[in-house]
PASEBA-1860 file (N, C-alpha, C; in nm, 3 decimals):
! residues 192
1> WALSCSGA> 0.127/-0.116/-0.005/0.002/0.013/-0.007/0.092/0.157/0.001 ~ 0.022/0.219/-0.084/0.140/0.342/-0.085/0.008/0.485/-0.076 ~ 0.071/0.573/-0.012/-0.031/0.690/-0.028/-0.039/0.761/-0.152 ~ -0.134/0.785/-0.221/-0.163/0.870/-0.375/-0.159/1.055/-0.292 ~ -0.158/1.108/-0.380/-0.180/1.231/-0.399/-0.352/1.277/-0.362 ~ -0.415/1.205/-0.466/-0.555/1.188/-0.379/-0.582/1.136/-0.270 ~ -0.557/1.032/-0.213/-0.590/0.982/-0.120/-0.456/1.102/-0.018 ~ -0.412/1.137/-0.046/-0.339/1.288/0.053/-0.442/1.413/0.073
9> KLLLPPSC> -0.526/1.417/-0.037/-0.584/1.555/-0.006/-0.717/1.502/0.085 ~ -0.743/1.355/0.061/-0.878/1.326/0.157/-0.835/1.333/0.309 ~ -0.719/1.340/0.369/-0.641/1.371/0.468/-0.637/1.518/0.558 ~ -0.618/1.616/0.448/-0.657/1.764/0.492/-0.773/1.798/0.495 ~ -0.763/1.861/0.607/-0.908/1.971/0.611/-0.961/2.041/0.477 ~ -1.063/2.027/0.437/-1.209/1.993/0.512/-1.256/1.863/0.557 ~ -1.165/1.738/0.492/-1.171/1.633/0.488/-1.098/1.591/0.609 ~ -1.047/1.413/0.645/-1.033/1.387/0.767/-0.978/1.236/0.739
17> PAKFFWAQ> -0.924/1.187/0.854/-0.880/1.025/0.786/-0.993/0.908/0.814 ~ -1.089/0.978/0.899/-1.202/0.903/0.870/-1.260/0.893/0.708 ~ -1.284/0.987/0.678/-1.329/0.987/0.512/-1.179/0.937/0.396 ~ -1.110/0.945/0.460/-0.963/0.854/0.386/-1.002/0.736/0.337 ~ -1.041/0.676/0.467/-1.049/0.498/0.490/-1.201/0.481/0.467 ~ -1.293/0.548/0.455/-1.413/0.552/0.411/-1.382/0.515/0.221 ~ -1.346/0.600/0.169/-1.320/0.617/0.029/-1.226/0.490/-0.028 ~ -1.166/0.439/0.076/-1.048/0.359/0.043/-1.157/0.203/-0.024
25> DHPVYKKV> -1.217/0.176/0.090/-1.352/0.081/0.045/-1.467/0.085/-0.026 ~ -1.503/0.226/-0.073/-1.625/0.275/-0.145/-1.594/0.337/-0.235 ~ -1.545/0.283/-0.377/-1.513/0.322/-0.513/-1.632/0.438/-0.552 ~ -1.653/0.549/-0.617/-1.715/0.618/-0.639/-1.687/0.633/-0.792 ~ -1.812/0.546/-0.877/-1.812/0.625/-1.006/-1.888/0.726/-1.061 ~ -1.835/0.802/-1.126/-1.913/0.948/-1.210/-1.890/0.940/-1.324 ~ -2.031/0.993/-1.403/-2.002/0.981/-1.557/-1.883/1.111/-1.615 ~ -1.876/1.191/-1.551/-1.765/1.254/-1.597/-1.588/1.220/-1.551
33> WDFGSGAH> -1.568/1.148/-1.512/-1.452/1.035/-1.458/-1.462/0.956/-1.570 ~ -1.561/0.862/-1.619/-1.545/0.803/-1.706/-1.527/0.866/-1.826 ~ -1.564/0.954/-1.846/-1.562/1.039/-1.972/-1.419/1.152/-1.980 ~ -1.393/1.183/-1.897/-1.260/1.156/-1.851/-1.089/1.085/-1.891 ~ -1.156/0.972/-1.859/-1.078/0.802/-1.849/-1.052/0.815/-2.014 ~ -1.210/0.794/-2.047/-1.195/0.763/-2.237/-1.103/0.875/-2.284 ~ -1.106/0.986/-2.244/-1.058/1.072/-2.351/-0.881/1.063/-2.282 ~ -0.857/1.044/-2.183/-0.676/0.971/-2.161/-0.617/0.853/-2.205
41> NLVLGNGP> -0.762/0.741/-2.244/-0.722/0.658/-2.297/-0.686/0.659/-2.444 ~ -0.749/0.763/-2.509/-0.727/0.783/-2.669/-0.625/0.888/-2.682 ~ -0.597/0.992/-2.567/-0.493/1.082/-2.583/-0.329/1.043/-2.573 ~ -0.358/0.953/-2.426/-0.224/0.912/-2.415/-0.210/0.786/-2.452 ~ -0.317/0.695/-2.527/-0.242/0.556/-2.589/-0.269/0.493/-2.462 ~ -0.330/0.465/-2.349/-0.303/0.362/-2.265/-0.382/0.388/-2.140 ~ -0.469/0.298/-2.109/-0.557/0.251/-2.013/-0.666/0.186/-2.052 ~ -0.759/0.144/-1.976/-0.827/0.037/-1.977/-0.896/0.026/-2.144
49> EIVEVAYD> -0.973/-0.118/-2.164/-0.996/-0.081/-2.296/-1.115/-0.007/-2.294 ~ -1.187/0.057/-2.424/-1.290/0.131/-2.371/-1.432/0.053/-2.500 ~ -1.540/0.013/-2.406/-1.620/-0.013/-2.469/-1.747/0.037/-2.513 ~ -1.744/0.066/-2.641/-1.865/0.169/-2.673/-2.038/0.101/-2.656 ~ -2.128/0.141/-2.537/-2.238/0.114/-2.534/-2.319/0.234/-2.602 ~ -2.385/0.145/-2.738/-2.469/0.209/-2.860/-2.635/0.249/-2.825 ~ -2.617/0.326/-2.721/-2.746/0.371/-2.679/-2.684/0.552/-2.668 ~ -2.814/0.611/-2.646/-2.800/0.762/-2.674/-2.778/0.841/-2.493
57> NWMTKAAK> -2.846/0.731/-2.392/-2.816/0.729/-2.211/-2.815/0.640/-2.177 ~ -2.779/0.650/-2.032/-2.769/0.525/-1.985/-2.915/0.488/-1.920 ~ -3.026/0.563/-1.985/-3.163/0.532/-1.888/-3.223/0.420/-1.902 ~ -3.218/0.354/-2.014/-3.232/0.152/-2.064/-3.176/0.082/-1.917 ~ -3.263/-0.026/-1.924/-3.220/-0.099/-1.852/-3.055/-0.188/-1.914 ~ -3.099/-0.203/-2.067/-2.942/-0.282/-2.140/-2.854/-0.144/-2.141 ~ -2.865/-0.034/-2.118/-2.744/0.021/-2.132/-2.710/0.047/-2.004 ~ -2.768/0.074/-1.867/-2.689/0.044/-1.780/-2.646/-0.143/-1.758
65> QQRDDARA> -2.676/-0.229/-1.775/-2.642/-0.383/-1.800/-2.513/-0.362/-1.858 ~ -2.517/-0.335/-1.946/-2.388/-0.317/-2.067/-2.244/-0.234/-1.964 ~ -2.333/-0.123/-1.945/-2.213/-0.031/-1.888/-2.130/-0.128/-1.742 ~ -2.223/-0.190/-1.655/-2.217/-0.255/-1.527/-2.088/-0.363/-1.593 ~ -2.162/-0.440/-1.690/-2.098/-0.564/-1.747/-1.903/-0.503/-1.799 ~ -1.898/-0.392/-1.841/-1.817/-0.362/-1.874/-1.717/-0.312/-1.750 ~ -1.761/-0.230/-1.672/-1.676/-0.231/-1.507/-1.648/-0.357/-1.449 ~ -1.719/-0.453/-1.447/-1.699/-0.543/-1.391/-1.576/-0.615/-1.470
73> EGKMPLLS> -1.525/-0.592/-1.640/-1.404/-0.686/-1.659/-1.310/-0.578/-1.653 ~ -1.318/-0.468/-1.596/-1.225/-0.351/-1.585/-1.196/-0.244/-1.683 ~ -1.324/-0.273/-1.799/-1.298/-0.191/-1.920/-1.409/-0.036/-1.903 ~ -1.363/0.035/-2.014/-1.423/0.167/-2.017/-1.547/0.205/-2.046 ~ -1.659/0.154/-1.991/-1.822/0.218/-2.113/-1.826/0.353/-2.136 ~ -1.851/0.354/-2.250/-1.854/0.494/-2.295/-1.993/0.478/-2.390 ~ -2.049/0.596/-2.383/-2.204/0.626/-2.505/-2.163/0.632/-2.647 ~ -2.191/0.595/-2.726/-2.137/0.637/-2.862/-2.107/0.785/-2.860
81> KELRQCQA> -2.164/0.854/-2.850/-2.182/1.016/-2.865/-2.038/1.027/-2.736 ~ -2.060/0.968/-2.626/-1.921/1.007/-2.572/-1.808/0.961/-2.622 ~ -1.787/0.866/-2.688/-1.689/0.804/-2.751/-1.624/0.873/-2.870 ~ -1.739/0.926/-2.969/-1.691/0.999/-3.073/-1.659/1.162/-2.998 ~ -1.705/1.175/-2.919/-1.625/1.343/-2.835/-1.512/1.293/-2.859 ~ -1.449/1.177/-2.757/-1.338/1.152/-2.710/-1.254/1.185/-2.853 ~ -1.284/1.127/-2.911/-1.210/1.034/-3.050/-1.174/1.213/-3.125 ~ -1.301/1.239/-3.100/-1.277/1.440/-3.160/-1.150/1.490/-3.089
89> MAAALEAH> -1.189/1.529/-2.947/-1.058/1.556/-2.903/-0.948/1.489/-2.892 ~ -0.892/1.365/-2.925/-0.792/1.328/-2.971/-0.740/1.344/-3.053 ~ -0.798/1.402/-3.162/-0.764/1.398/-3.312/-0.729/1.606/-3.305 ~ -0.798/1.685/-3.206/-0.757/1.795/-3.218/-0.642/1.813/-3.138 ~ -0.655/1.725/-3.030/-0.458/1.758/-2.985/-0.363/1.690/-3.059 ~ -0.381/1.584/-3.134/-0.256/1.552/-3.232/-0.236/1.614/-3.354 ~ -0.348/1.774/-3.395/-0.328/1.861/-3.442/-0.268/1.979/-3.401 ~ -0.270/1.960/-3.303/-0.207/2.096/-3.201/-0.037/2.093/-3.209
97> PLAWNVLD> 0.026/2.159/-3.258/0.142/2.119/-3.265/0.248/2.182/-3.098 ~ 0.260/2.219/-3.015/0.286/2.226/-2.886/0.233/2.120/-2.833 ~ 0.127/2.072/-2.809/0.065/1.970/-2.727/0.149/1.803/-2.780 ~ 0.101/1.793/-2.906/0.136/1.695/-2.987/0.294/1.668/-2.958 ~ 0.375/1.769/-2.985/0.537/1.802/-2.961/0.528/1.708/-2.787 ~ 0.485/1.768/-2.707/0.503/1.691/-2.575/0.468/1.579/-2.560 ~ 0.371/1.544/-2.664/0.293/1.383/-2.612/0.364/1.291/-2.677 ~ 0.459/1.308/-2.778/0.507/1.268/-2.900/0.572/1.145/-2.819
105> PEHGRAEQ> 0.548/0.986/-2.854/0.609/0.879/-2.783/0.781/0.854/-2.801 ~ 0.808/0.908/-2.867/0.996/0.935/-2.861/1.030/0.945/-2.811 ~ 0.987/1.105/-2.742/1.022/1.161/-2.626/0.935/1.153/-2.460 ~ 0.833/1.064/-2.430/0.823/1.040/-2.364/0.719/0.901/-2.347 ~ 0.636/0.925/-2.224/0.597/0.797/-2.153/0.492/0.759/-2.090 ~ 0.336/0.729/-2.126/0.224/0.771/-2.059/0.220/0.670/-1.900 ~ 0.169/0.719/-1.791/0.098/0.630/-1.712/0.226/0.575/-1.622 ~ 0.355/0.652/-1.579/0.431/0.635/-1.511/0.426/0.620/-1.377
113> SLFWRDER> 0.423/0.512/-1.307/0.430/0.480/-1.166/0.554/0.521/-1.073 ~ 0.573/0.633/-0.969/0.661/0.620/-0.876/0.630/0.604/-0.784 ~ 0.720/0.511/-0.711/0.708/0.486/-0.543/0.866/0.536/-0.486 ~ 0.811/0.585/-0.376/0.923/0.634/-0.271/0.865/0.634/-0.121 ~ 0.919/0.640/-0.020/0.910/0.646/0.063/0.940/0.802/0.157 ~ 0.872/0.845/0.221/0.865/0.999/0.242/0.980/0.976/0.329 ~ 1.075/1.109/0.342/1.214/1.041/0.433/1.137/1.134/0.577 ~ 1.053/1.229/0.617/0.964/1.285/0.740/0.922/1.223/0.794
121> TGTWCRAR> 0.845/1.118/0.725/0.730/1.014/0.826/0.704/0.863/0.782 ~ 0.858/0.826/0.702/0.798/0.715/0.658/0.722/0.634/0.585 ~ 0.651/0.697/0.516/0.479/0.653/0.494/0.555/0.659/0.301 ~ 0.478/0.537/0.241/0.512/0.475/0.108/0.385/0.579/0.055 ~ 0.436/0.622/-0.059/0.408/0.742/-0.141/0.382/0.688/-0.272 ~ 0.301/0.667/-0.346/0.316/0.716/-0.461/0.255/0.803/-0.572 ~ 0.335/0.810/-0.718/0.241/0.916/-0.797/0.227/0.825/-0.938 ~ 0.074/0.850/-1.004/0.045/0.797/-1.131/0.081/0.883/-1.179
129> LDWMYTPR> 0.191/0.960/-1.303/0.201/1.039/-1.398/0.165/1.063/-1.515 ~ 0.050/1.087/-1.567/-0.030/1.105/-1.674/0.127/1.064/-1.792 ~ 0.186/1.151/-1.820/0.304/1.171/-1.912/0.403/1.238/-1.863 ~ 0.508/1.143/-1.896/0.635/1.217/-1.802/0.755/1.223/-1.989 ~ 0.757/1.372/-1.982/0.829/1.370/-2.139/0.975/1.421/-2.079 ~ 1.055/1.339/-2.143/1.195/1.381/-2.130/1.261/1.413/-2.239 ~ 1.262/1.537/-2.286/1.341/1.594/-2.390/1.454/1.576/-2.390 ~ 1.536/1.545/-2.272/1.641/1.524/-2.262/1.709/1.476/-2.154
137> PDQVIIVD> 1.784/1.372/-2.143/1.805/1.269/-2.014/1.820/1.336/-1.853 ~ 1.846/1.488/-1.903/1.824/1.556/-1.707/1.719/1.642/-1.722 ~ 1.609/1.643/-1.777/1.511/1.720/-1.808/1.391/1.650/-1.813 ~ 1.252/1.618/-1.716/1.143/1.517/-1.720/1.063/1.685/-1.713 ~ 0.954/1.681/-1.771/0.826/1.756/-1.754/0.765/1.646/-1.745 ~ 0.675/1.667/-1.613/0.540/1.606/-1.572/0.414/1.691/-1.690 ~ 0.347/1.586/-1.725/0.251/1.641/-1.771/0.140/1.556/-1.731 ~ -0.010/1.620/-1.705/-0.126/1.584/-1.669/-0.185/1.689/-1.719
145> YKTADSAS> -0.291/1.563/-1.816/-0.381/1.604/-1.879/-0.528/1.604/-1.831 ~ -0.577/1.718/-1.825/-0.762/1.730/-1.817/-0.806/1.730/-1.890 ~ -0.933/1.687/-1.853/-1.101/1.756/-1.938/-1.126/1.834/-1.841 ~ -1.199/1.945/-1.902/-1.234/2.056/-1.834/-1.360/2.145/-1.925 ~ -1.476/2.150/-1.818/-1.591/2.249/-1.871/-1.550/2.346/-1.943 ~ -1.416/2.446/-1.939/-1.371/2.520/-1.981/-1.201/2.566/-1.936 ~ -1.155/2.516/-2.082/-0.993/2.554/-2.080/-0.961/2.730/-2.038 ~ -1.068/2.806/-2.031/-0.980/2.948/-2.026/-0.928/2.952/-1.885
153> PEKFAKAA> -0.797/3.017/-1.907/-0.680/3.021/-1.726/-0.792/3.039/-1.617 ~ -0.841/3.185/-1.632/-0.938/3.196/-1.509/-1.028/3.076/-1.448 ~ -1.123/3.023/-1.564/-1.194/2.907/-1.498/-1.155/2.780/-1.497 ~ -0.992/2.777/-1.555/-0.942/2.632/-1.504/-0.894/2.698/-1.342 ~ -0.773/2.775/-1.301/-0.748/2.798/-1.192/-0.846/2.779/-1.109 ~ -0.937/2.839/-1.110/-1.086/2.820/-0.989/-1.097/2.702/-0.975 ~ -1.075/2.630/-1.084/-1.133/2.432/-1.106/-0.954/2.345/-0.993 ~ -0.862/2.401/-1.038/-0.791/2.369/-1.031/-0.733/2.376/-0.858
161> VDYGYHQQ> -0.816/2.505/-0.831/-0.804/2.532/-0.654/-0.920/2.410/-0.600 ~ -1.015/2.407/-0.678/-1.140/2.342/-0.608/-1.109/2.215/-0.622 ~ -1.065/2.163/-0.703/-0.997/2.013/-0.706/-0.838/1.991/-0.652 ~ -0.783/2.065/-0.585/-0.685/2.050/-0.524/-0.583/2.053/-0.650 ~ -0.586/2.059/-0.762/-0.476/1.955/-0.864/-0.344/2.089/-0.871 ~ -0.345/2.175/-0.815/-0.242/2.232/-0.774/-0.126/2.172/-0.672 ~ -0.195/2.069/-0.556/-0.115/1.989/-0.510/-0.031/1.854/-0.569 ~ -0.094/1.863/-0.688/-0.003/1.762/-0.790/0.126/1.774/-0.822
169> DDWYSRAA> 0.122/1.927/-0.823/0.250/1.962/-0.863/0.400/1.919/-0.765 ~ 0.388/1.976/-0.679/0.439/1.904/-0.569/0.481/1.796/-0.504 ~ 0.352/1.705/-0.560/0.369/1.577/-0.536/0.407/1.487/-0.628 ~ 0.400/1.536/-0.702/0.441/1.429/-0.843/0.634/1.514/-0.838 ~ 0.678/1.665/-0.847/0.777/1.663/-0.837/0.861/1.603/-0.721 ~ 0.811/1.596/-0.569/0.897/1.517/-0.498/0.879/1.407/-0.560 ~ 0.803/1.314/-0.608/0.838/1.185/-0.636/0.988/1.186/-0.770 ~ 0.906/1.228/-0.817/1.039/1.279/-0.934/1.186/1.298/-0.880
177> AAVLGVTT> 1.192/1.353/-0.792/1.316/1.361/-0.700/1.370/1.252/-0.643 ~ 1.267/1.177/-0.562/1.332/1.073/-0.530/1.321/0.961/-0.560 ~ 1.267/0.932/-0.680/1.309/0.807/-0.766/1.374/0.827/-0.854 ~ 1.397/0.940/-0.939/1.468/0.998/-1.058/1.562/1.060/-1.034 ~ 1.630/1.157/-0.923/1.665/1.218/-0.919/1.706/1.338/-0.985 ~ 1.592/1.370/-1.043/1.609/1.497/-1.114/1.485/1.628/-1.043 ~ 1.514/1.738/-1.099/1.398/1.869/-1.091/1.318/1.857/-1.228 ~ 1.222/1.916/-1.156/1.098/1.879/-1.276/1.034/1.957/-1.360
185> AFWFIVQE> 0.974/2.030/-1.439/0.905/2.122/-1.486/0.753/2.036/-1.478 ~ 0.653/2.128/-1.430/0.442/2.059/-1.417/0.377/2.138/-1.532 ~ 0.351/2.097/-1.622/0.250/2.139/-1.713/0.115/2.072/-1.726 ~ 0.026/2.151/-1.722/-0.115/2.083/-1.759/-0.146/2.093/-1.921 ~ -0.210/2.004/-1.975/-0.280/2.007/-2.079/-0.406/2.029/-2.073 ~ -0.489/2.132/-2.101/-0.613/2.123/-2.043/-0.711/2.151/-2.191 ~ -0.825/2.055/-2.189/-0.935/2.035/-2.300/-1.035/2.065/-2.283 ~ -1.138/2.171/-2.354/-1.290/2.157/-2.330/-1.359/2.025/-2.363
END
């Protein structure tokens, strides 16, 4: 077992250790998370297999059953319209010269896990980097891909505070320093 950044957020006020331990045993699925995971999969080329659920919504018993079956198999269920939207988002990023240069598999890797022991507390910690971009052997740029309602700097800054995204920079940078012995830069790629 190792503490993640998401888990650490649940230990900080206004949360508490009881909420942290409850969340460990009670995973929550949210539609917005499924969509974000589907986009991650197509953009980063890594993640659970996507299962297209050919319905307009999740209201029918058959659609819900396909969704639940896919999740039980460790797969990512997406409605047809959600899958098409994720595919369009991946294509848009591929057409973006700066974003796609950073996400080039020749210079980086998706979903890299780093494990280290915190020197002060002795706690095992982990970080799951969306993308680790290494333009040079001595340079690491940690890239976090986010889907958002708005990619405007003002609205994303508010979302970063609301969801604690700003804490990832410190957590992931400490992971890279402990495991790889390098200093890093931390970038978000945000897509509406």
